[in-house]
Structures are given as C-alpha cells and as structure tokens.
N, C-alpha and C positions, 0 to 999 in steps of 0.2 A: 504493500500500500504506500509506503514511504517513497519507494522508487517511482511508483506511478505518479505520485504527487509532484516529485521533482521533474519528471518528464513533462507533465502538463505545464508546470511553471516555466520550464525552459522553452517549450513550444510557444506558449502564449506571449512570453517576453520577446522572443525572436520575431513573431508576427507583428507585434506592436512597433518594434524598432524599425521594421522594414517597410511598413505601410501605415497610412492613416487608419485609426481604429474605428471600431463599430460605434458611430455616434448616432443615436436614434432620437429623432423628434417624436414625442410620445404618440400622437395620433397619426403621424405621417410615416414614421418608421424609416428614416434614412439609415440604411444598413450597409455593412461592409461588403466589398467586392469579393470575388473568388480569391483564394489564397495562393494562386500562382504555383510556383515550383515547390512550395511547401505544403501542397494539398495532395490528397490521395483520392482519385476519382473512384466512384462505385457505381453500380448499375442502378438507374432510377427506380426500376420496378422493385428493387429490394429495400429501398431506403427506409420506408416507414414500417415495413413488415418485420424487419429484423432489428430488434432493439440493440443488438451488439454493434450495429453500424452507426449508432448515434454517438457523436463525440460528447462524452459525459463530463464536460468541463464544469458544469454547474455543481456537481457533487463535491468538488474540491474548492469551490469559490472562497469560502470563508478561510480555509487554510492558506490558500494562495494570498489572500489579503493580509493575513497575519504575517506572512513572510515579508511582503512588501512594506508593511508598516514597520517591521524591524529594520529593513534596509534603509528606509527613510530616517528612522531614528539614529541609525549609525552614520548616515551621510545626508544630513539635512540640507546641504547645498547642492544636491543632485537633482537637477530639473527632470532628468530621465526617470529616476525612481518615483518622483512625485507624479509624473505623467502616467506611468504604469499603474500606480496606486489609484489615481483618479479613474482610470478606465475600469479597473476591477470593481471599484465602488459602484459605478454606473451599471456594470453588468449584473451585479448582485441586486441592485434596485429593480432592474427589469425582470429578474428572476423571482424576487421575493416581495418587492413592493414597499420596502422600508424607506420612507421619505428621508430619514436621517442619513442614508447612504448618498442621497442626492446632495445634501448639504456638505457631507464629507468630500464628495467628488468636486464640488465647487471650490472648496477651500484648497484642496490639493492642486487643482488646475490653476488657481490664482497664484499659488506659491510657485508653481513651475514657471508660469509666465513672468513672475517678478524676477526670478533667477535668470530666465532666458527670454527676454521680451521679443526678440526677432528670430525668424526661422524656427518657430515653435508652433507651427500651424496645428499640430495634433492637440496640443493643450488648449489652443483657441477653440477647436471644435468640441473638445470635451467640456470646456466651460460653457460654451453655447448650449450644448445638450443638457447640462445641469440646469441652466437657466430656463430652458424650454420646459423642463419637468416641473418647474415652479411657476409656469405661465408668465414668465418675464420675457415676452417675445421680442419686444423692441430692444431690450438690453442684449438679448442673445444675438440679434442681427447686428447691433453696434459692435459687439466683440469680433464678429467675423469681418465686418467692414474695416476694422482697425488692424486686421492682420496684415503682415507684410507679404503674405503668399496668397495667391488666388488660384489654386489648382482645381481640377475637375470635381473632386469630392467636396471641396469648399463651396463651389458654385452650386452643386446639387443641394447641399444643406441650406444655403441661402434661399434657394428656390422653395424648399419645404417650409422655411420660416415665413416667407412672403405669402404662401398659401394660408398659413395660420393667421396672418394679419389681414388676409382678404385682398391682397394686392395681386390679382391674377395677371394683370398686364406686366408687372415687373417679373412675375414668375415666368411668363412666356418668353420674355426677353432673355432671362438667364438661361433657360433651357435651350433657346435657339443658339446660344453662344457655344454650346458643347457639340463636338463633332461625334460622328459614329465611332471614331477610334477611341474616344475617351469614355464611351458608354460602358456600363457594367450593370450588374444586378441592382446595386444600390441606386444608381442613377435612374435605371428603368422603373424602379419602384416609385420614385418621385414623379417621373413622367406619367406613370399609370394613374397616380393620384390626381394629377392635373387633368388628364383625359376624363377620369371619372367625374370630377367636379364640373367640367365644362361640356357635359352632354355627350360623351363618347364612351359609354359604358362597355360596349362590345370590344372596342380597341383596347380599353384599359384592362379588361379581363384577359385578353390574349397576351398582352405584353407582360402582365404580372404573372400569369401562369408560366410563361417562358422563364421569367426571372426566378420563380420558385423552383423550377426544375433544375436550373443552373445551380442554385444554392444547395439543393439536395444532392447534387452530384459530387460534392467534395466532403469527405469525412470530417475534415477539420473545421468546417463551418460550425459555429457554436450551436448548440441545441436551441437556445432561445431565439437566435436569429432565424434558424430554419422554421421554428414553430411560428414566428411572427409572419413569415411569408405565407404559411398555410392558413393562418387566421385571416389575413387580408384577402386571399383568394376566396376564402369562405364568405367574407363580408360581401365581396362583389357578386358571388354566386347568389347570395340571398337577395341582393338588390335586383338581380335579373330574374328572380323567381325560380331559380334552379335550386330548389330546397334540398334535394337529395345530395347534390354535389356540395352544397354548403355544409350539411351535416358531416359529410365525409371529410372535408378539409379541416373542420374543427376537431374532429376525432383524431385525425392524423397529427394535428398540432399537439394534442395531449399525449399521443404516443411518443412524440419527440421530447416534450417537456411536460411531465405529468401534472404540474401545478401551474399551468399557464392561465392566468386569470381572464384574459381576453377570450380565450377559447371557451371557457365555462360560461362567460357572459353571452357570447355569440350563440351557444347552444340554448341557453335559457330564453333568449329572444326568439330563436327559431321555434322552439317547442311551444312557447306561449302563443306565437302567431298561428300555430297549427292546433291550438287548444289541447295540446298534449301536456296537461297540467302537472301530472305526477313527474313526468320527465323534466319539465321546466323547473319544478321544485328541487328535484335531485341535482340538476346542473347548477342552479343558483346556490344551493347549500354548499356544494363543493367549492364554488367560486368565492363565496363569503368566507369560507375557512382560510382561503389564501389572502384575501384582502376585502374588507367590507366596503366595496364601491357602491355609491348611491344607485347606479343603474342596475347592478346585480341584485341589490336589496329590493329594488322596485319590482323586479320580476319575481322574486321570492314572495313578496307581499301579495302580488296579483295571483300567483299560483295558490297561495294559502286561502285567499278569499274564494277562488274558483272551486277549491276542494272542500269548502265549508269550514275551514279553520279560522274563524274570526278572531279568536283570542291570539293565535299565533301571528296573524296578520297585524294585529294591533301592536304586538311586541316588536315586530319587524319595523313597523312605521316609527315606533319610538327610537329604535336604533338608527333609522334614517335621520331622525331629528338630532341625535348625538353626533353623527358624522357631519351633518350640516353645520352644527355649531363649531366643531373642530376646524372645518374648512374656513369658516368665517374668521375664526381666531387667527388662522395662518394667512389670511388675506387672499385666499384662492376662491374665486367664484366658480362654482360647479354648475354648468348649464344643465347637466343631467338632473340636478335637483329642481331647477326651474321646470324642466320637462315633466318630472314626476308630479310636482305640485299642480301643474296645469292640467295634466291628463286626469288627475284624480279630483280636481275641483277644490283643492284645499290650499290655504295660505296664498291665495292668488295675488294680493298686493306684493308679497315678498317674492313670488315667482317673477313678477314683472320687474321688480327692482333688480333681481339677480340678472335677468335677461338684459336689461339696459346696461348694467355694469359690465357684462360680458362683451357687449358690442364695443364698449370703450376700450377694452383690453385687446380684443381680436375681432375685427369686423369681417369675419368670413361668412360664407353663405349659411352655415348652420347656426351661427350666432344670430343672424338676421331671421332665420326661420323660427328659432326659439323665441325671439322677441315678437315675431308676428303672432304666434299662437298664444303666448302669454298676454299680449295686448288684447287680442280678441276675447280671451277668457275674462278680462277685466273690463270689457266694454269700450276699450280704446280703439275703435274700429279704423279711424284714419291712420293711426300709427301702425295698426296691424296691416292695413293695405299697403302702405309704403314699405314696410319691412318685408312683406311677402314679395313685392315686386323686386326688391333687391336680392332676395334669396333665390328667386327663380330666373334671374336675368341671363344666366348662361345655359338654361335648358337642362339643368342637372337631372339625370334619370334616377331620381330617388322617389319612390312611391309616397313615402310619408310627407316629404317636402311638397310634392304636387298635391296631395290631399289637403294639407293645410291651406295652400294658396287657393285651391278650388272651393273650399268651404268659406273662405273669406270673400271670394268673388261672389259666391251664392248669396251671402248676406247683403251685398250691395246690388243684388238684382242682375248681375252680369252673368246671365244664364249660359251663354255660349262659352265663355271662358271657363266657368265652373264645370260644365259638362266635359269640356276638353281635358281639363286637368284631372278630374275624377276618373275619366276613362283611361287616361294615361297611367294613373296610379294602379288601377286593378289590372291593366294590361301588363305593366312591368312586373308586378308580383301580386297575384290574386290573394295572397295571405301575408300582406306586408305588415299587418298589425292585428293584435288579437281582438280589438274592438273597432277600430276605424275602417278596416277592410270591409267588414259587413255593412257598416254605415254608408260607405261609398257606394256599394252595390245597391243598397236599398234606395238611395237617392236616384241612381241611374235607372232603376226599374220604374220608380215613380215618374221620372221624366221621360219614360218610354225610350231610353237609350240602352236598355239591357233587359232581356227577357228573364223571367224567373228561372228558366231552365239553363240560362247562361251564368248562373251564380255559383259556378263550380267551387269556388274557394270558400263559400259560406258554410259554416258548421252549425 
C-alpha cells in the first residue's frame, strides 16, 4: 500500500509539473486534457465495466495531501510544492465537497503566486478555480487577465468564466481564437457548453460524447474527471429527452467514482421526472450523504411527499432551511434555493431576493430564468417578462426554461408565443419535470394543440 501511494504521488506530481492541471469551473467543468506520453490507453468498451481500469487516485487523496503539506512545511519558499498542494486540495473538494478545501487551495495558490508572480500560469488557474467555487466570478476572471501567459487552457477557462457571467459574445470571441491544433477534451467541453446554451443541443451532445470517450481512453485520467464527463453527457441526454441514455451515463459516473454527488442529483431529477419516486428517494438519500445540496434535498422532499411521508418531508425542508442559512452566512446565493422556494410556493419574497442577487453576481441565462419564474410567482409580471426574454434570447433547448417563458407569455395573452414554447418544451423532453411537464401538456390539449392520446409522457 505504501509503495502504491508513492507511485500515485510520483505520477500525479510529474503530470502537474509537465502540464496545466485539472482546473474545473464548478458548473462548466473545465477539465484536463489527455495525458500524452504518460497515459496508458485502454479499450473504450471496457472502461466502465471493469473497475480495475479506473485510476483510483481519489483513494489516496488525503494521504497525498498530507505528504505535500509536509513538503510545504519543510520548504515554505517553494512555489512548486504550494502549487501541487493547491491542486490536490481542489481535487479533494471535487471528490468530497468540503468547502474548507477550496479555501485551503486559494491560500496555497496565492502563496505560490506571491513567490513566483510571473510564468506561474498553473497557480493562476488554480486560484481562479478556487474563486469560481466560491462564486467570485469576476475576481476569478481578473486573476486570469492579470496572468503573464495566455495559453490555450487559459483561454478555455476564461471562456467558461465568461459563460458564468453571461457574456456569451466574449465567450464566442475567445473560442474563435483557438485553433483545431490546440483543441482537446477540456476545450471541447467548454465549446459543448457554449453550443448547449446557444441552441445547438445536438452538436453539443456529439462533441461532449467524443470528449468523454477520449477521456475514458486513458487510464491515468482521474476518476473524478472521467465521472464528470459522464455526468455532463447524462445532463445533455436528459435535456434531449433521451432518458435511458441519461440514466446510463449517471450510473457509469458512479461506477467511476462511487460518491459523485452530481450523478446522484442527476438520477434523483431523472427519477422524479418519471414519477419513479422510490428510486428518486434512494438516489437523493445517497447524494445527501455525500453533500447536502439544496437541489438534492429538494428532490428528496418531493419524493417523500409523493410517497406519503409528510413528516419526513417536513424534516427535509427544515434541513433545506439550515443549508440556506449557512449559505447566506458565507455570502453565497444559491439559485437552487430560489428555484425550490418558487416551485413549492413558499418564502416567495426571499426567493425573488435571492434571484435578483444572483443576477448581480452572474447574469447568465439560468440566473435570468430563475429571476423570471420567481418574479412571476411574486406577481412581478413585467420583471418576469423581461427576465424571460433575456433567458431565452439564444434559443436554448432547455424544456424547463421554455416552459417558464411560455407560461409567462400565456399570462400576458401572447397565445402564439406561449403555445410555441410549451410545444417546444414537451417536444424536447416529454418528462422534463415531475409537475410542469403534465401542466404543459394539459394546456396544449386545452388549446387544441395536443390530443389526449399524444400525452405520452403524462403519468
């Protein structure tokens, strides 16, 4: 075991020294490229089926960190050891979800940059990633803009941050500046996200699926990175209504990294949309054990209510309140909380306040969509309409987003627009939401735009 740990430590150290590290923006997932001459290709068909082919770096993460902490203590003026330590903290955060690791990574990256301000782009990217994890988007972008190096990975990370901030024009310009020769799986993941947000879901799925297969083909790609690609392809499959593929990708992610919170949350959403409530509850429970995210807790509460466990649902809602309080203390506005409050018709003024604050922090299309729905729930219809127009300006193929805009249009008597958007929602994914999908179909039947026999997704 000790020799295995030393081998893992040596390998991860060498990889970090030779290439920019795996710096992941939380919701966009900027990930590392293939590992070149230090990678060991395997057959794609065997990757998820054989657990022995998964690089088990996460099993030794804390031990590796303790070794680097000791190295930093022995050589406090070493920018390299600080950079390596910062990366390991970020990796553990993505694997375990302890926010304290993000703060540790930020501190280590700042110390590395203080010791070596120039030609230290890896530490700049690590610092930016730590700041992104804390929703400090503009500061993260400033760190990269102040870097003395502007390589392909730096440009890709800048593009992912610009998407978080809602500046899709700047994102387009950044991505246009990269050539095919500099493209890799990490870059293609960012491009796929841009395509997804700007109404090109089919192209996004194709590109991301190819990137996932490339990442799977190298044994030394970290388990968390590979799992992330499977989760993202699962997300896009769900958006396209390919529910069987979505479930498969989420389960593959868990085969790669058994405690991947986003995979559990994805499964809980998928099962809830299908009214598979016991499965939704099981997935949500497993996810909450890893990290009590508001979104995952929300699916748990919905499942408990659907299964008749009102007492359990109340306890889960109380826990959501605790998580919400802790988020507020840390100054992080969680739009998932605004979504939960709005969908359940509770704490609506607070939901609107959170949504407005989120738009100030990052004015992307999902922040605008959250604001639109929260404003509508509070009777602020003009604000809702304006936000919905912003949220749908790129024709994003997201059924829930189109449903929100359609319902707001219906309130204003814009029947043609409402029917168009509701039709698009159920066409994209007939089971896009456990409640709203049926509501959309019922309205279309009432408006004679859908026959009762065509309500296939209704349960």
